Each structure stands twice: as structure tokens, then as C-alpha cells.
A tleap script that builds the chain and sets N, CA, C and O, in Angstrom:
source leaprc.protein.ff14SB
mol = sequence {
  NMET VAL ARG LEU ARG THR GLY ARG PRO GLY
  LEU ILE PRO THR PRO GLU GLU ALA GLU ALA
  TYR ASP PHE SER ALA PRO GLU ARG GLU PHE
  VAL ASP SER TRP LEU GLY ASN VAL VAL HIE
  GLY THR PRO ASP GLU VAL ARG SER GLY LEU
  ASP ASP LEU GLN LYS ARG SER GLY ALA ASP
  GLU LEU MET ILE THR ALA ASN ALA HIE GLY
  GLY ASP ALA ARG LEU ARG SER TYR GLU LEU
  ILE ALA ASP ALA TYR GLY LEU PRO THR THR
  CPRO
}
set mol.1.N position { 0.821 -1.196 0.000 }
set mol.1.CA position { 0.000 0.000 0.000 }
set mol.1.C position { 0.865 1.261 0.000 }
set mol.1.O position { 0.503 2.269 -0.607 }
set mol.2.N position { 1.996 1.200 0.675 }
set mol.2.CA position { 2.888 2.363 0.688 }
set mol.2.C position { 3.384 2.652 -0.719 }
set mol.2.O position { 3.416 3.808 -1.143 }
set mol.3.N position { 3.768 1.614 -1.441 }
set mol.3.CA position { 4.244 1.820 -2.811 }
set mol.3.C position { 3.153 2.455 -3.664 }
set mol.3.O position { 3.419 3.391 -4.418 }
set mol.4.N position { 1.950 1.958 -3.551 }
set mol.4.CA position { 0.835 2.490 -4.333 }
set mol.4.C position { 0.560 3.937 -3.933 }
set mol.4.O position { 0.371 4.797 -4.794 }
set mol.5.N position { 0.537 4.199 -2.660 }
set mol.5.CA position { 0.242 5.544 -2.145 }
set mol.5.C position { 1.294 6.569 -2.569 }
set mol.5.O position { 0.987 7.750 -2.734 }
set mol.6.N position { 2.533 6.112 -2.745 }
set mol.6.CA position { 3.617 7.026 -3.100 }
set mol.6.C position { 3.939 6.998 -4.595 }
set mol.6.O position { 4.999 7.459 -5.019 }
set mol.7.N position { 3.005 6.449 -5.395 }
set mol.7.CA position { 3.177 6.476 -6.840 }
set mol.7.C position { 4.183 5.480 -7.380 }
set mol.7.O position { 4.731 5.664 -8.467 }
set mol.8.N position { 4.427 4.413 -6.610 }
set mol.8.CA position { 5.363 3.386 -7.049 }
set mol.8.C position { 4.690 2.023 -7.039 }
set mol.8.O position { 5.152 1.121 -6.341 }
set mol.9.N position { 3.597 1.844 -7.804 }
set mol.9.CA position { 2.896 0.561 -7.768 }
set mol.9.C position { 3.793 -0.565 -8.273 }
set mol.9.O position { 4.740 -0.340 -9.027 }
set mol.10.N position { 3.481 -1.741 -7.854 }
set mol.10.CA position { 4.257 -2.896 -8.293 }
set mol.10.C position { 3.811 -4.140 -7.547 }
set mol.10.O position { 2.781 -4.150 -6.872 }
set mol.11.N position { 4.594 -5.165 -7.681 }
set mol.11.CA position { 4.294 -6.425 -7.021 }
set mol.11.C position { 4.436 -6.295 -5.512 }
set mol.11.O position { 5.172 -5.441 -5.019 }
set mol.12.N position { 3.740 -7.133 -4.799 }
set mol.12.CA position { 3.881 -7.170 -3.349 }
set mol.12.C position { 5.295 -7.648 -3.040 }
set mol.12.O position { 5.743 -8.645 -3.605 }
set mol.13.N position { 5.995 -6.963 -2.164 }
set mol.13.CA position { 7.369 -7.371 -1.873 }
set mol.13.C position { 7.421 -8.711 -1.151 }
set mol.13.O position { 6.446 -9.145 -0.538 }
set mol.14.N position { 8.567 -9.347 -1.237 }
set mol.14.CA position { 8.750 -10.583 -0.474 }
set mol.14.C position { 8.735 -10.220 1.012 }
set mol.14.O position { 8.955 -9.062 1.366 }
set mol.15.N position { 8.482 -11.186 1.871 }
set mol.15.CA position { 8.545 -10.893 3.310 }
set mol.15.C position { 9.897 -10.306 3.723 }
set mol.15.O position { 9.958 -9.436 4.591 }
set mol.16.N position { 10.965 -10.778 3.107 }
set mol.16.CA position { 12.302 -10.270 3.438 }
set mol.16.C position { 12.462 -8.807 3.011 }
set mol.16.O position { 13.025 -8.001 3.752 }
set mol.17.N position { 11.967 -8.467 1.820 }
set mol.17.CA position { 12.030 -7.082 1.356 }
set mol.17.C position { 11.212 -6.166 2.261 }
set mol.17.O position { 11.655 -5.075 2.619 }
set mol.18.N position { 10.017 -6.620 2.625 }
set mol.18.CA position { 9.148 -5.805 3.474 }
set mol.18.C position { 9.777 -5.590 4.849 }
set mol.18.O position { 9.721 -4.488 5.394 }
set mol.19.N position { 10.370 -6.632 5.401 }
set mol.19.CA position { 10.985 -6.523 6.722 }
set mol.19.C position { 12.196 -5.579 6.702 }
set mol.19.O position { 12.447 -4.868 7.676 }
set mol.20.N position { 12.934 -5.575 5.604 }
set mol.20.CA position { 14.141 -4.764 5.508 }
set mol.20.C position { 13.859 -3.307 5.155 }
set mol.20.O position { 14.755 -2.471 5.277 }
set mol.21.N position { 12.642 -2.977 4.720 }
set mol.21.CA position { 12.328 -1.630 4.262 }
set mol.21.C position { 12.376 -0.636 5.418 }
set mol.21.O position { 11.834 -0.898 6.491 }
set mol.22.N position { 13.023 0.501 5.197 }
set mol.22.CA position { 13.132 1.555 6.193 }
set mol.22.C position { 12.063 2.617 5.911 }
set mol.22.O position { 12.243 3.464 5.036 }
set mol.23.N position { 10.962 2.569 6.647 }
set mol.23.CA position { 9.850 3.481 6.436 }
set mol.23.C position { 10.206 4.889 6.904 }
set mol.23.O position { 10.826 5.073 7.952 }
set mol.24.N position { 9.804 5.878 6.109 }
set mol.24.CA position { 9.906 7.267 6.563 }
set mol.24.C position { 8.791 7.501 7.596 }
set mol.24.O position { 7.878 6.685 7.723 }
set mol.25.N position { 8.870 8.604 8.319 }
set mol.25.CA position { 7.841 8.912 9.320 }
set mol.25.C position { 6.441 9.002 8.703 }
set mol.25.O position { 5.505 8.422 9.253 }
set mol.26.N position { 6.263 9.720 7.565 }
set mol.26.CA position { 4.921 9.759 6.965 }
set mol.26.C position { 4.450 8.381 6.478 }
set mol.26.O position { 3.268 8.056 6.583 }
set mol.27.N position { 5.367 7.583 5.953 }
set mol.27.CA position { 4.988 6.235 5.523 }
set mol.27.C position { 4.554 5.396 6.722 }
set mol.27.O position { 3.557 4.678 6.633 }
set mol.28.N position { 5.265 5.467 7.823 }
set mol.28.CA position { 4.923 4.717 9.034 }
set mol.28.C position { 3.560 5.150 9.551 }
set mol.28.O position { 2.760 4.312 9.967 }
set mol.29.N position { 3.289 6.453 9.529 }
set mol.29.CA position { 1.982 6.965 9.972 }
set mol.29.C position { 0.863 6.405 9.093 }
set mol.29.O position { -0.181 5.982 9.591 }
set mol.30.N position { 1.098 6.408 7.779 }
set mol.30.CA position { 0.104 5.856 6.852 }
set mol.30.C position { -0.133 4.382 7.132 }
set mol.30.O position { -1.280 3.942 7.211 }
set mol.31.N position { 0.935 3.619 7.283 }
set mol.31.CA position { 0.812 2.179 7.531 }
set mol.31.C position { 0.064 1.925 8.830 }
set mol.31.O position { -0.832 1.082 8.873 }
set mol.32.N position { 0.417 2.633 9.874 }
set mol.32.CA position { -0.248 2.440 11.159 }
set mol.32.C position { -1.750 2.710 11.068 }
set mol.32.O position { -2.549 1.972 11.645 }
set mol.33.N position { -2.139 3.769 10.345 }
set mol.33.CA position { -3.567 4.072 10.211 }
set mol.33.C position { -4.259 3.045 9.312 }
set mol.33.O position { -5.394 2.652 9.582 }
set mol.34.N position { -3.593 2.617 8.263 }
set mol.34.CA position { -4.179 1.641 7.336 }
set mol.34.C position { -4.382 0.289 8.014 }
set mol.34.O position { -5.354 -0.408 7.725 }
set mol.35.N position { -3.478 -0.084 8.907 }
set mol.35.CA position { -3.569 -1.371 9.583 }
set mol.35.C position { -4.719 -1.449 10.582 }
set mol.35.O position { -5.013 -2.525 11.104 }
set mol.36.N position { -5.370 -0.325 10.851 }
set mol.36.CA position { -6.483 -0.318 11.790 }
set mol.36.C position { -7.619 -1.249 11.402 }
set mol.36.O position { -8.329 -1.742 12.278 }
set mol.37.N position { -7.808 -1.501 10.129 }
set mol.37.CA position { -8.875 -2.390 9.667 }
set mol.37.C position { -8.335 -3.653 9.004 }
set mol.37.O position { -9.066 -4.350 8.301 }
set mol.38.N position { -7.066 -3.942 9.227 }
set mol.38.CA position { -6.473 -5.161 8.680 }
set mol.38.C position { -6.638 -6.278 9.698 }
set mol.38.O position { -6.387 -6.096 10.889 }
set mol.39.N position { -7.060 -7.425 9.212 }
set mol.39.CA position { -7.252 -8.587 10.073 }
set mol.39.C position { -6.287 -9.667 9.619 }
set mol.39.O position { -6.213 -9.975 8.430 }
set mol.40.N position { -5.555 -10.239 10.549 }
set mol.40.CA position { -4.631 -11.321 10.212 }
set mol.40.C position { -4.479 -12.248 11.406 }
set mol.40.O position { -4.810 -11.883 12.534 }
set mol.41.N position { -3.982 -13.435 11.153 }
set mol.41.CA position { -3.759 -14.399 12.226 }
set mol.41.C position { -4.191 -15.788 11.807 }
set mol.41.O position { -4.220 -16.114 10.620 }
set mol.42.N position { -4.525 -16.599 12.791 }
set mol.42.CA position { -5.011 -17.953 12.535 }
set mol.42.C position { -6.410 -17.862 11.923 }
set mol.42.O position { -7.041 -16.806 11.988 }
set mol.43.N position { -6.903 -18.950 11.331 }
set mol.43.CA position { -8.267 -18.893 10.790 }
set mol.43.C position { -9.311 -18.437 11.816 }
set mol.43.O position { -10.200 -17.652 11.484 }
set mol.44.N position { -9.212 -18.919 13.048 }
set mol.44.CA position { -10.177 -18.504 14.073 }
set mol.44.C position { -10.018 -17.025 14.426 }
set mol.44.O position { -11.013 -16.330 14.634 }
set mol.45.N position { -8.769 -16.533 14.496 }
set mol.45.CA position { -8.535 -15.116 14.782 }
set mol.45.C position { -9.059 -14.238 13.652 }
set mol.45.O position { -9.614 -13.167 13.898 }
set mol.46.N position { -8.886 -14.690 12.420 }
set mol.46.CA position { -9.370 -13.919 11.272 }
set mol.46.C position { -10.892 -13.881 11.265 }
set mol.46.O position { -11.489 -12.829 11.032 }
set mol.47.N position { -11.516 -15.020 11.517 }
set mol.47.CA position { -12.984 -15.036 11.552 }
set mol.47.C position { -13.494 -14.089 12.632 }
set mol.47.O position { -14.410 -13.305 12.387 }
set mol.48.N position { -12.913 -14.156 13.814 }
set mol.48.CA position { -13.321 -13.280 14.909 }
set mol.48.C position { -13.084 -11.810 14.547 }
set mol.48.O position { -13.933 -10.959 14.810 }
set mol.49.N position { -11.932 -11.518 13.945 }
set mol.49.CA position { -11.620 -10.148 13.546 }
set mol.49.C position { -12.558 -9.621 12.481 }
set mol.49.O position { -12.969 -8.462 12.529 }
set mol.50.N position { -12.904 -10.473 11.508 }
set mol.50.CA position { -13.844 -10.061 10.465 }
set mol.50.C position { -15.238 -9.842 11.049 }
set mol.50.O position { -15.930 -8.894 10.678 }
set mol.51.N position { -15.642 -10.716 11.957 }
set mol.51.CA position { -16.944 -10.541 12.608 }
set mol.51.C position { -16.978 -9.235 13.400 }
set mol.51.O position { -17.968 -8.505 13.357 }
set mol.52.N position { -15.898 -8.945 14.120 }
set mol.52.CA position { -15.820 -7.690 14.879 }
set mol.52.C position { -15.849 -6.475 13.953 }
set mol.52.O position { -16.527 -5.488 14.238 }
set mol.53.N position { -15.108 -6.553 12.840 }
set mol.53.CA position { -15.092 -5.457 11.872 }
set mol.53.C position { -16.486 -5.209 11.311 }
set mol.53.O position { -16.901 -4.060 11.160 }
set mol.54.N position { -17.204 -6.274 11.004 }
set mol.54.CA position { -18.567 -6.134 10.480 }
set mol.54.C position { -19.476 -5.474 11.506 }
set mol.54.O position { -20.255 -4.582 11.170 }
set mol.55.N position { -19.377 -5.912 12.752 }
set mol.55.CA position { -20.210 -5.327 13.802 }
set mol.55.C position { -19.865 -3.854 14.032 }
set mol.55.O position { -20.757 -3.018 14.176 }
set mol.56.N position { -18.577 -3.544 14.065 }
set mol.56.CA position { -18.109 -2.168 14.281 }
set mol.56.C position { -18.559 -1.233 13.169 }
set mol.56.O position { -18.953 -0.094 13.421 }
set mol.57.N position { -18.497 -1.727 11.935 }
set mol.57.CA position { -18.793 -0.873 10.787 }
set mol.57.C position { -20.265 -0.906 10.388 }
set mol.57.O position { -20.746 0.012 9.725 }
set mol.58.N position { -20.979 -1.950 10.785 }
set mol.58.CA position { -22.364 -2.105 10.367 }
set mol.58.C position { -22.495 -2.467 8.898 }
set mol.58.O position { -23.569 -2.317 8.316 }
set mol.59.N position { -21.429 -2.937 8.300 }
set mol.59.CA position { -21.429 -3.267 6.866 }
set mol.59.C position { -22.333 -4.460 6.569 }
set mol.59.O position { -22.458 -5.386 7.371 }
set mol.60.N position { -22.957 -4.410 5.394 }
set mol.60.CA position { -23.767 -5.537 4.924 }
set mol.60.C position { -22.890 -6.650 4.375 }
set mol.60.O position { -23.283 -7.817 4.359 }
set mol.61.N position { -21.702 -6.279 3.926 }
set mol.61.CA position { -20.766 -7.255 3.383 }
set mol.61.C position { -19.348 -6.725 3.553 }
set mol.61.O position { -19.134 -5.522 3.703 }
set mol.62.N position { -18.394 -7.633 3.526 }
set mol.62.CA position { -16.991 -7.259 3.605 }
set mol.62.C position { -16.292 -7.729 2.341 }
set mol.62.O position { -16.551 -8.824 1.843 }
set mol.63.N position { -15.415 -6.896 1.837 }
set mol.63.CA position { -14.579 -7.286 0.700 }
set mol.63.C position { -13.229 -7.690 1.271 }
set mol.63.O position { -12.608 -6.933 2.017 }
set mol.64.N position { -12.785 -8.877 0.920 }
set mol.64.CA position { -11.550 -9.408 1.483 }
set mol.64.C position { -10.475 -9.431 0.410 }
set mol.64.O position { -10.696 -9.915 -0.701 }
set mol.65.N position { -9.314 -8.905 0.755 }
set mol.65.CA position { -8.153 -9.025 -0.113 }
set mol.65.C position { -7.037 -9.656 0.700 }
set mol.65.O position { -6.852 -9.335 1.874 }
set mol.66.N position { -6.309 -10.538 0.080 }
set mol.66.CA position { -5.184 -11.192 0.742 }
set mol.66.C position { -3.905 -10.636 0.131 }
set mol.66.O position { -3.529 -10.999 -0.984 }
set mol.67.N position { -3.249 -9.765 0.861 }
set mol.67.CA position { -2.002 -9.167 0.388 }
set mol.67.C position { -0.844 -10.071 0.769 }
set mol.67.O position { -0.065 -9.768 1.673 }
set mol.68.N position { -0.750 -11.172 0.068 }
set mol.68.CA position { 0.312 -12.142 0.325 }
set mol.68.C position { 1.237 -12.191 -0.876 }
set mol.68.O position { 0.816 -11.970 -2.012 }
set mol.69.N position { 2.490 -12.480 -0.615 }
set mol.69.CA position { 3.471 -12.573 -1.696 }
set mol.69.C position { 3.319 -13.930 -2.371 }
set mol.69.O position { 3.661 -14.963 -1.797 }
set mol.70.N position { 2.807 -13.914 -3.587 }
set mol.70.CA position { 2.666 -15.147 -4.364 }
set mol.70.C position { 1.234 -15.640 -4.414 }
set mol.70.O position { 0.490 -15.566 -3.436 }
set mol.71.N position { 0.875 -16.140 -5.566 }
set mol.71.CA position { -0.488 -16.598 -5.792 }
set mol.71.C position { -0.900 -17.769 -4.926 }
set mol.71.O position { -2.045 -17.829 -4.477 }
set mol.72.N position { 0.007 -18.701 -4.682 }
set mol.72.CA position { -0.336 -19.862 -3.860 }
set mol.72.C position { -0.693 -19.446 -2.432 }
set mol.72.O position { -1.657 -19.951 -1.858 }
set mol.73.N position { 0.078 -18.534 -1.869 }
set mol.73.CA position { -0.188 -18.054 -0.508 }
set mol.73.C position { -1.512 -17.290 -0.457 }
set mol.73.O position { -2.272 -17.418 0.503 }
set mol.74.N position { -1.777 -16.506 -1.481 }
set mol.74.CA position { -3.031 -15.744 -1.545 }
set mol.74.C position { -4.223 -16.692 -1.623 }
set mol.74.O position { -5.202 -16.524 -0.897 }
set mol.75.N position { -4.138 -17.683 -2.500 }
set mol.75.CA position { -5.222 -18.659 -2.645 }
set mol.75.C position { -5.442 -19.414 -1.345 }
set mol.75.O position { -6.583 -19.634 -0.939 }
set mol.76.N position { -4.361 -19.813 -0.689 }
set mol.76.CA position { -4.479 -20.539 0.583 }
set mol.76.C position { -5.166 -19.669 1.630 }
set mol.76.O position { -5.958 -20.177 2.423 }
set mol.77.N position { -4.881 -18.377 1.649 }
set mol.77.CA position { -5.539 -17.470 2.594 }
set mol.77.C position { -7.049 -17.474 2.388 }
set mol.77.O position { -7.819 -17.549 3.346 }
set mol.78.N position { -7.457 -17.392 1.132 }
set mol.78.CA position { -8.894 -17.417 0.831 }
set mol.78.C position { -9.518 -18.750 1.217 }
set mol.78.O position { -10.641 -18.785 1.719 }
set mol.79.N position { -8.811 -19.837 0.990 }
set mol.79.CA position { -9.325 -21.166 1.367 }
set mol.79.C position { -9.508 -21.265 2.883 }
set mol.79.O position { -10.512 -21.799 3.355 }
set mol.80.N position { -8.555 -20.760 3.630 }
set mol.80.CA position { -8.650 -20.813 5.088 }
set mol.80.C position { -9.823 -19.974 5.604 }
set mol.80.O position { -10.512 -20.376 6.542 }
set mol.81.N position { -10.044 -18.815 4.992 }
set mol.81.CA position { -11.193 -17.992 5.391 }
set mol.81.C position { -12.497 -18.702 5.051 }
set mol.81.O position { -13.421 -18.733 5.864 }
set mol.82.N position { -12.572 -19.270 3.856 }
set mol.82.CA position { -13.780 -20.012 3.465 }
set mol.82.C position { -14.030 -21.163 4.435 }
set mol.82.O position { -15.164 -21.375 4.864 }
set mol.83.N position { -12.986 -21.902 4.780 }
set mol.83.CA position { -13.129 -23.010 5.738 }
set mol.83.C position { -13.618 -22.510 7.096 }
set mol.83.O position { -14.458 -23.152 7.727 }
set mol.84.N position { -13.097 -21.367 7.548 }
set mol.84.CA position { -13.482 -20.822 8.852 }
set mol.84.C position { -14.967 -20.468 8.901 }
set mol.84.O position { -15.591 -20.502 9.962 }
set mol.85.N position { -15.522 -20.128 7.736 }
set mol.85.CA position { -16.951 -19.787 7.662 }
set mol.85.C position { -17.806 -20.940 7.137 }
set mol.85.O position { -19.012 -20.778 6.951 }
set mol.86.N position { -17.197 -22.096 6.897 }
set mol.86.CA position { -17.951 -23.246 6.405 }
set mol.86.C position { -18.416 -23.080 4.985 }
set mol.86.O position { -19.439 -23.645 4.599 }
set mol.87.N position { -17.677 -22.304 4.184 }
set mol.87.CA position { -18.029 -22.067 2.777 }
set mol.87.C position { -17.297 -23.059 1.890 }
set mol.87.O position { -16.219 -23.532 2.250 }
set mol.88.N position { -17.862 -23.375 0.747 }
set mol.88.CA position { -17.176 -24.311 -0.169 }
set mol.88.C position { -15.944 -23.665 -0.796 }
set mol.88.O position { -15.893 -22.451 -0.992 }
set mol.89.N position { -14.974 -24.480 -1.098 }
set mol.89.CA position { -13.786 -24.023 -1.817 }
set mol.89.C position { -13.681 -24.815 -3.108 }
set mol.89.O position { -14.261 -25.892 -3.245 }
set mol.90.N position { -12.936 -24.269 -4.042 }
set mol.90.CA position { -12.754 -24.970 -5.312 }
set mol.90.C position { -11.700 -26.056 -5.132 }
set mol.90.O position { -10.743 -25.887 -4.376 }
set mol.91.N position { -11.881 -27.163 -5.828 }
set mol.91.CA position { -10.920 -28.273 -5.685 }
set mol.91.C position { -9.579 -27.955 -6.314 }
set mol.91.O position { -8.669 -28.783 -6.277 }
savepdb mol mol.pdb
quit
């Protein structure tokens, strides 16, 4: 999100690249505020966090994006969320 916000869109960095990045003060402020509605953790923690977000916001629906490095990790994230809610997944 920082790259996009600062006009440098591109691929999601690897975990190593993200960990090594030295955020400026404005970038850190942006990240901290953006993370306020980010839910992550185990499948049960994510389900609980999404349920809390829905209750807090009063939203009729939530749009979920998995900002993971690599398609396999992203797909697995969606599968875990679907499993946590008892939804079908594609084979």
C-alpha cells in the first residue's frame, strides 16, 4: 500500500524485502492508520476479527483481499477464510 500511495505501484514485496524496508515517518503513519482495519492471524482469529469489523462498521458485506506474496499463498488465505466460515472451496 505504501508503494501504491507514493506512486510506485508494483508487485507485493517478499517478506524479506518488506521486513528490511526503512519506512519514513509519513509512511509509518500511513501504515499504522491503514492497519487499523487489517485482520490477520489464525483462521479462528481472522474469523473473529472479520466478525468484529462487520459489527463495528455495520457493513452488509466485507470485501476481502489477501495481500500475500505469491499466488499460492493468496489462494491458501482465501481457502482458510472459506473453511473458517464453512463455505465451499474450489478443488
